[in-house]
C-alpha positions in Angstrom: -25.5 -39.4 -26.3 -22.0 -40.4 -27.2 -21.1 -41.2 -30.8 -17.9 -43.2 -29.9 -17.8 -46.9 -30.5 -15.0 -49.1 -29.0 -14.0 -52.1 -31.0 -11.7 -54.8 -29.4 -9.5 -57.6 -30.6 -8.6 -60.0 -27.8 -5.3 -61.8 -27.5 -4.8 -65.2 -29.0 -3.6 -68.2 -26.9 -1.0 -69.0 -29.6 0.3 -65.4 -29.7 -0.7 -65.2 -33.3 -1.1 -61.6 -34.5 0.3 -61.5 -38.1 -2.7 -59.9 -39.7 -4.7 -56.8 -38.8 -8.3 -57.3 -37.7 -9.8 -56.6 -41.1 -13.3 -57.6 -39.8 -13.1 -54.8 -37.2 -11.8 -52.4 -39.8 -14.7 -53.1 -42.0 -17.2 -52.8 -39.2 -15.5 -49.6 -38.0 -15.6 -48.2 -41.6 -19.3 -48.7 -41.8 -19.8 -47.0 -38.4 -17.4 -44.2 -39.4 -19.3 -43.6 -42.7 -22.4 -43.1 -40.6 -20.8 -40.4 -38.4 -19.5 -42.5 -35.5 -16.1 -42.1 -33.9 -14.4 -45.5 -33.8 -11.5 -46.7 -31.6 -9.9 -50.1 -32.1 -7.9 -51.7 -29.3 -5.7 -54.6 -30.2 -5.0 -56.3 -26.8 -1.8 -58.0 -28.2 -0.2 -54.6 -28.5 -1.1 -53.3 -25.0 1.1 -53.7 -22.0 -2.0 -53.6 -19.8 -5.0 -54.3 -22.1 -7.7 -53.9 -19.4 -6.3 -50.6 -18.3 -6.3 -49.4 -21.9 -9.9 -50.5 -22.3 -10.9 -48.9 -19.0 -9.6 -45.5 -20.3 -12.1 -45.7 -23.2 -15.2 -46.9 -21.4 -16.5 -43.7 -19.9 -17.3 -41.8 -23.2 -18.2 -44.8 -25.4 -21.6 -45.8 -26.7 -20.9 -49.5 -26.8 -18.0 -52.0 -26.9 -17.9 -54.5 -29.7 -15.6 -57.5 -29.4 -14.9 -59.9 -32.3 -13.0 -63.2 -31.6 -11.9 -66.6 -32.8 -12.1 -69.8 -30.7 -8.5 -69.4 -29.8 -9.2 -66.0 -28.4 -12.0 -67.0 -26.1 -10.1 -66.8 -22.8 -9.0 -63.2 -23.3 -12.4 -62.3 -24.8 -14.1 -63.6 -21.7 -11.8 -61.7 -19.4 -12.3 -58.5 -21.4 -16.1 -58.7 -21.4 -16.2 -59.5 -17.7 -13.9 -56.5 -17.0 -16.2 -54.2 -19.1 -19.3 -55.3 -17.3 -17.7 -55.2 -13.8 -16.4 -51.7 -14.5 -19.4 -50.1 -16.3 -22.8 -50.5 -17.7 -21.6 -50.2 -21.2 -23.4 -52.5 -23.7 -21.2 -55.3 -25.0 -21.7 -56.6 -28.6 -20.1 -60.0 -29.4 -19.2 -61.0 -32.9 -16.7 -63.0 -35.0 -16.4 -66.6 -36.0 -16.8 -68.2 -32.6 -19.9 -66.1 -31.9 -21.3 -67.0 -35.4 -20.9 -70.7 -34.6 -22.4 -70.5 -31.1 -24.8 -67.6 -30.9 -27.0 -69.2 -28.3 -24.1 -69.9 -26.0 -23.0 -66.2 -26.3 -26.6 -65.1 -25.7 -26.5 -67.0 -22.4 -23.3 -65.3 -21.2 -24.0 -62.7 -18.5 -21.4 -60.4 -19.9 -22.9 -60.1 -23.4 -25.8 -57.8 -24.3 -26.1 -58.4 -28.0 -24.9 -61.2 -30.3 -24.1 -60.6 -34.0 -23.8 -63.7 -36.1 -22.1 -63.6 -39.5 -21.4 -60.3 -41.3 -21.6 -57.5 -38.8 -21.6 -54.1 -40.7 -25.3 -53.6 -40.9 -26.2 -55.2 -37.5 -23.8 -53.1 -35.4 -24.8 -49.9 -37.2 -28.4 -50.7 -36.3 -27.5 -51.4 -32.7 -25.4 -48.2 -32.5 -28.2 -46.1 -34.0 -30.8 -47.4 -31.5 -28.4 -46.9 -28.5 -27.6 -43.4 -29.7 -31.3 -42.5 -29.6 -31.6 -43.8 -26.1 -33.4 -46.9 -27.2 -32.6 -50.6 -26.6 -32.7 -53.2 -29.4 -35.7 -55.5 -29.1 -33.6 -58.6 -29.7 -30.4 -60.0 -28.3 -29.3 -62.2 -31.3 -28.9 -60.6 -34.7 -28.9 -63.5 -37.2 -26.7 -64.0 -40.2 -27.2 -61.8 -43.2 -25.6 -61.9 -46.6 -24.6 -58.3 -47.5 -24.3 -56.7 -50.9 -20.6 -56.0 -51.2 -21.1 -52.9 -53.4 -23.0 -51.2 -50.5 -20.1 -51.5 -48.1 -17.7 -48.5 -47.7 -14.1 -48.7 -48.6 -12.1 -50.2 -45.6 -10.5 -47.3 -43.7 -7.3 -49.0 -42.4 -6.3 -45.9 -40.4 -9.1 -46.8 -37.9 -6.6 -49.3 -36.5 -3.9 -47.2 -34.8 -1.5 -50.1 -35.1 -1.9 -50.6 -38.9 1.6 -49.4 -39.5 3.0 -52.3 -37.5 1.3 -54.8 -39.9 2.2 -52.9 -43.2 5.9 -53.1 -42.4 5.9 -56.5 -40.8 7.6 -59.5 -42.4 5.3 -61.9 -44.3 6.6 -65.5 -43.7 5.1 -66.7 -46.9 7.5 -68.0 -49.6 6.6 -64.9 -51.6 8.9 -63.0 -49.4 11.8 -64.6 -51.4 10.4 -63.2 -54.7 8.9 -59.8 -54.0 10.9 -56.6 -53.7 11.9 -55.6 -50.2 11.3 -53.8 -48.0 7.6 -54.8 -48.5 4.6 -52.7 -47.5 1.4 -54.8 -47.6 -2.2 -54.9 -46.4 -4.9 -57.5 -46.7 -7.8 -56.7 -49.0 -11.3 -58.3 -49.4 -13.0 -58.1 -52.8 -15.6 -60.9 -52.4 -17.2 -63.1 -49.7 -18.4 -66.7 -49.8 -17.3 -69.9 -51.6 -19.6 -72.1 -53.6 -17.7 -75.3 -52.6 -19.0 -77.6 -49.9 -15.9 -79.2 -48.3 -16.7 -81.2 -45.2 -14.0 -79.5 -43.1 -14.8 -75.9 -44.0 -16.3 -73.2 -41.8 -17.9 -71.4 -44.7 -20.3 -74.3 -45.2 -21.2 -74.3 -41.5 -21.8 -70.5 -41.5 -24.0 -70.7 -44.6 -21.4 -68.6 -46.5 -21.6 -70.6 -49.7 -23.3 -67.9 -51.7 -20.5 -66.1 -53.6 -20.8 -62.3 -53.6 -18.3 -59.8 -55.0 -17.7 -56.1 -55.4 -18.0 -54.8 -59.0 -14.7 -54.8 -60.8 -14.8 -51.0 -61.1 -15.1 -50.7 -57.3 -12.3 -53.2 -56.7 -9.9 -51.3 -59.0 -10.9 -48.0 -57.5 -10.4 -49.2 -54.0 -7.0 -50.8 -54.8 -5.8 -47.6 -56.4 -6.7 -45.5 -53.4 -5.3 -48.0 -50.8 -2.1 -48.5 -52.7 -1.5 -44.8 -53.2 -2.5 -43.7 -49.7 -0.4 -46.3 -47.9 2.4 -46.6 -50.4 1.9 -50.3 -50.7 4.2 -52.7 -52.7 2.0 -55.8 -52.1 -1.7 -56.6 -51.7 -2.8 -59.8 -50.0 -6.2 -60.7 -51.4 -7.8 -62.7 -48.6 -11.0 -63.8 -50.4 -11.9 -67.5 -49.8 -12.2 -68.0 -53.5 -11.0 -65.1 -55.7 -11.3 -66.9 -59.0 -14.9 -67.9 -59.1 -15.8 -65.4 -61.8 -12.9 -65.5 -64.2 -14.3 -62.7 -66.5 -14.4 -60.5 -63.4 -10.8 -61.5 -62.5 -9.6 -60.6 -66.0 -11.3 -57.2 -65.8 -9.6 -56.4 -62.5 -6.2 -57.6 -63.8 -6.6 -55.5 -66.9 -7.5 -52.5 -64.8 -4.4 -52.9 -62.6 -2.2 -53.0 -65.7 -4.0 -50.1 -67.4 -3.6 -47.8 -64.4 0.0 -48.7 -63.9 -0.2 -50.0 -60.3 3.4 -50.9 -59.3 2.4 -53.8 -56.9 2.5 -57.5 -56.5 -0.4 -59.5 -55.2 -1.4 -63.0 -54.1 -4.7 -64.9 -53.6 -6.4 -68.2 -53.2 -7.6 -70.5 -56.0 -9.1 -74.0 -56.5 -7.1 -76.6 -58.4 -9.9 -77.6 -60.8 -10.0 -74.0 -62.1 -6.9 -74.6 -64.1 -8.3 -75.6 -67.5 -8.9 -74.1 -71.0 -12.3 -72.8 -70.0 -11.4 -71.1 -66.8 -7.9 -70.3 -65.6 -6.0 -70.9 -68.8 -2.5 -69.9 -70.0 -3.8 -66.6 -71.4 -5.5 -65.6 -68.1 -2.5 -66.7 -66.0 -0.2 -64.6 -68.2 -2.6 -61.6 -67.7 -2.6 -62.2 -63.9 1.2 -62.5 -63.8 1.6 -59.2 -65.7 -0.8 -57.5 -63.3 1.5 -58.5 -60.4 0.3 -62.0 -59.3 3.2 -63.7 -57.6 1.6 -66.4 -55.5 -1.6 -68.6 -55.4 -2.7 -70.6 -52.4 -4.0 -73.9 -53.5 -6.1 -76.1 -51.2 -4.8 -79.5 -52.5 -5.2 -81.1 -49.0 -4.5 -84.8 -49.9 -2.8 -87.1 -52.5 -5.4 -89.8 -51.8 -8.5 -90.1 -53.9 -10.2 -91.8 -50.9 -9.4 -88.9 -48.6 -10.4 -86.2 -51.1 -13.8 -87.9 -51.4 -14.2 -87.9 -47.6 -13.5 -84.2 -47.7 -15.9 -83.6 -50.7 -13.1 -81.6 -52.1 -14.2 -82.1 -55.7 -10.7 -82.4 -57.1 -8.2 -85.1 -58.0 -4.4 -85.5 -57.4 -4.0 -85.1 -61.2 -5.8 -81.8 -61.2 -3.6 -80.7 -58.2 -0.4 -81.5 -60.1 -1.7 -79.7 -63.2 -2.4 -76.6 -61.1 1.1 -76.6 -59.7 2.6 -77.2 -63.1 0.7 -74.3 -64.6 1.7 -72.0 -61.8 5.3 -73.0 -62.2 5.2 -72.4 -66.0 4.1 -68.8 -65.3 6.6 -68.3 -62.4 3.8 -68.1 -59.8 4.4 -69.6 -56.4 2.1 -72.5 -55.8 1.6 -72.3 -52.0 -0.2 -75.5 -51.3 -2.0 -76.7 -48.2 -2.3 -80.4 -47.1 -4.2 -82.0 -44.2 -3.3 -85.4 -42.6 -5.5 -87.6 -40.4 -8.8 -86.7 -41.9 -11.2 -89.0 -39.9 -11.5 -92.2 -41.9 -8.2 -92.1 -43.8 -5.6 -94.8 -43.4 -1.8 -94.8 -43.2 -1.8 -95.6 -46.9 -3.8 -92.5 -47.6 -1.3 -90.4 -45.6 1.6 -92.0 -47.6 -0.1 -91.1 -50.8 -0.1 -87.5 -49.7 3.6 -87.6 -48.8 4.4 -89.1 -52.2 2.4 -86.4 -54.0 4.3 -83.7 -52.1 7.6 -85.4 -52.9 6.6 -85.5 -56.6 5.5 -81.8 -56.6 8.9 -80.8 -55.3 10.2 -81.1 -58.9 8.5 -77.7 -59.6 10.7 -74.9 -58.3 7.7 -72.6 -57.5 6.0 -75.3 -55.4 5.9 -75.0 -51.6 3.6 -76.4 -49.0 2.2 -76.3 -45.5 1.1 -79.5 -43.9 -1.0 -79.9 -40.7 -3.1 -82.6 -39.0 -6.9 -82.2 -39.2 -8.4 -79.6 -36.8 -12.0 -80.3 -36.1 -13.5 -76.9 -36.7 -16.7 -76.6 -34.7 -20.0 -77.5 -36.6 -18.4 -78.8 -39.8 -19.6 -82.1 -41.2 -16.4 -84.1 -40.2 -16.5 -82.7 -36.7 -20.2 -83.5 -36.3 -19.5 -87.1 -37.2 -16.7 -87.2 -34.5 -19.2 -86.0 -32.0 -21.7 -88.7 -32.9 -19.0 -91.3 -32.7 -17.9 -90.2 -29.2 -14.4 -89.0 -30.1 -15.3 -85.4 -29.2 -17.4 -83.6 -26.6 -18.5 -80.1 -27.5 -18.5 -77.5 -24.7 -22.1 -76.5 -23.7 -21.3 -73.0 -22.6 -19.1 -70.1 -23.5 -17.3 -70.5 -20.2 -16.3 -74.1 -21.0 -14.5 -72.9 -24.1 -11.9 -71.1 -21.9 -10.1 -74.4 -21.1 -6.7 -74.7 -22.9 -7.1 -78.4 -23.7 -10.5 -77.7 -25.3 -9.0 -74.9 -27.5 -6.1 -77.1 -28.4 -8.4 -80.0 -29.4 -10.4 -77.9 -31.8 -7.8 -75.4 -33.1 -4.2 -76.4 -32.6 -2.1 -77.3 -35.7 0.1 -79.7 -33.6 -2.0 -81.8 -31.3 -2.6 -85.6 -31.1 -6.3 -86.4 -31.1 -8.1 -89.5 -30.1 -9.4 -90.6 -33.5 -6.0 -90.4 -35.1 -4.9 -93.9 -36.1 -1.3 -92.9 -36.7 -0.8 -89.8 -34.5 2.9 -90.0 -33.9 3.7 -90.7 -37.6 1.3 -88.0 -38.9 2.6 -85.3 -36.5 6.2 -86.0 -37.4 5.4 -86.2 -41.1 3.7 -82.8 -41.1 6.7 -81.4 -39.2 9.4 -82.6 -41.5 7.4 -81.8 -44.7 7.1 -78.2 -43.3 10.7 -78.2 -42.4 11.7 -79.0 -46.0 9.4 -76.2 -47.2 11.0 -73.7 -44.8 7.6 -73.0 -43.4 8.9 -71.8 -40.0 12.2 -70.3 -41.2 13.6 -69.7 -44.7 17.2 -68.9 -45.6 16.0 -65.6 -47.1 15.1 -64.6 -43.5 18.5 -65.4 -42.1 21.4 -62.9 -41.9 24.2 -64.9 -40.3 25.9 -67.4 -42.6 26.3 -69.8 -39.6 22.6 -69.9 -39.1 22.0 -70.6 -42.8 24.3 -73.5 -42.7 22.5 -75.0 -39.7 19.1 -74.4 -41.3 20.3 -76.1 -44.5 21.4 -79.1 -42.5 17.9 -79.5 -41.0 16.3 -79.1 -44.5 18.6 -81.8 -45.9 17.6 -84.2 -43.1 14.0 -83.4 -43.7 14.4 -84.1 -47.4 15.8 -87.5 -46.7 13.1 -88.4 -44.2 10.4 -87.3 -46.6 11.8 -89.2 -49.5 11.9 -92.3 -47.4 8.6 -91.5 -45.6 10.4 -92.5 -42.5 9.8 -90.6 -39.3 10.9 -92.9 -36.5 13.0 -91.4 -33.6 12.5 -87.8 -34.8 15.1 -86.4 -32.5 15.9 -83.6 -35.0 12.6 -82.0 -34.1 13.9 -81.3 -30.6 17.1 -79.7 -32.0 15.2 -77.8 -34.7 12.7 -76.3 -32.2 15.7 -75.2 -30.0 17.4 -73.6 -33.0 14.2 -71.8 -33.9 13.6 -70.6 -30.4 17.1 -69.2 -30.2 17.0 -67.6 -33.6 13.7 -65.8 -33.0 14.7 -64.7 -29.5 17.8 -63.2 -30.9 15.9 -61.5 -33.7 13.3 -60.2 -31.3 15.9 -58.6 -29.2 17.5 -57.0 -32.2 14.1 -55.6 -33.4 13.5 -54.1 -30.0 16.9 -52.4 -30.1 16.3 -51.2 -33.6 19.3 -53.0 -35.1 17.1 -55.4 -37.2 14.3 -53.8 -39.2 11.1 -55.8 -39.6 11.2 -55.7 -43.3 14.6 -55.7 -45.0 16.5 -56.6 -48.1 16.4 -55.8 -51.8 15.3 -57.7 -54.8 17.2 -57.9 -58.1 16.0 -59.9 -61.1 13.7 -61.9 -59.0 16.2 -62.8 -56.4 17.2 -61.1 -53.1 20.4 -59.0 -53.6 
């Protein structure tokens, strides 16, 4: 019986492919450690994905496919193709499958459904199939795994990993870290103990925080950095700073072993206090290479923060940004407008807070309107109130308008009381933050001048909180389209490297 396992990442309807499929790499690493040969196909990098998949079917034991809601159409097409072309067992996993395991079970193109963390489940399925046996169940329910039992992620399983390591990170940190950058995502813990009403972790029962030992984290970072010659590590944990003693041990280990890297992670605003993330710890983190923290501020309105069950105040948010700024750590802050139940005044409180936080040079932000992630508390309320209708089958999720309703960052939804205002506010706030394009990414002086003109207009609109007749959006979208089209052509011709520039004294040379 074959020992080869085929793992597939489908294409995204938004053409989003900035990060490697770390979940498939982790699952593949578990399989590889048990003696299986693992092949990952990223459909976004294939001229003919179905042809590439067909070439791997004959000698494979099973096909595993992991996907998000925005990847459902391509996932469906891939699974249908596999079952039409072969009798190979198909295992479905990922966030969408975790949210809707019964719908996936009912799909004729799916043999086994893995909800939640997949390392142990897919190994069990593979072992049974390799012995010529069939698992006695179709749905494998969620399990919380011991992080110390998992093998080190083997990034080389993904044949396209080099594309990601050398790709350009659009985060503001690209202005501050040395270039050219080589980076990879890394996971040291899973779960978050918070219970925000918009978060998928709550829905998935992923609120029990679990982490690798500090010694294991330091050892894995050392191996990964040295093997792949990394200059930056992107820690993608949902909440890296839950155990501050553990964080300090990791930072001290990085310093002691002399890792020449920068890193970034996510943190809650209420952790910035004398008992938790104090000045001494921030200084230690900074010396270990920390250059950016992602802060989920979400709103400047006390009312909205209570609707979210966010557990923070605007004052705590400003304290977090102020502390980051004092230690020259980028405060990459996220905000959400149009949370169900908030008013135009709540939205304006958020705009005012963002304008106030602009005084801190290391502050930047990304703003979007509320996306009703399936199964979260706020989304369930919208379903009860009749604003939403949830698809009843996997097939119904293929519709573009359904995907946009649940996942698009720019989409006007029926419960929004101030849809035009909110969409434009988010757009101009992002424009001022250079979310879509920063001057550090632009080579031509002419393009920098044009970009600065748009930023200046955005600053004025945001200061006034006035977004009527937003004609600049049309011009800016045209400018962005032309810029990225030109850069794409240059990248194809080899005249514009994906990662470029040098850093000198904290600034690009």
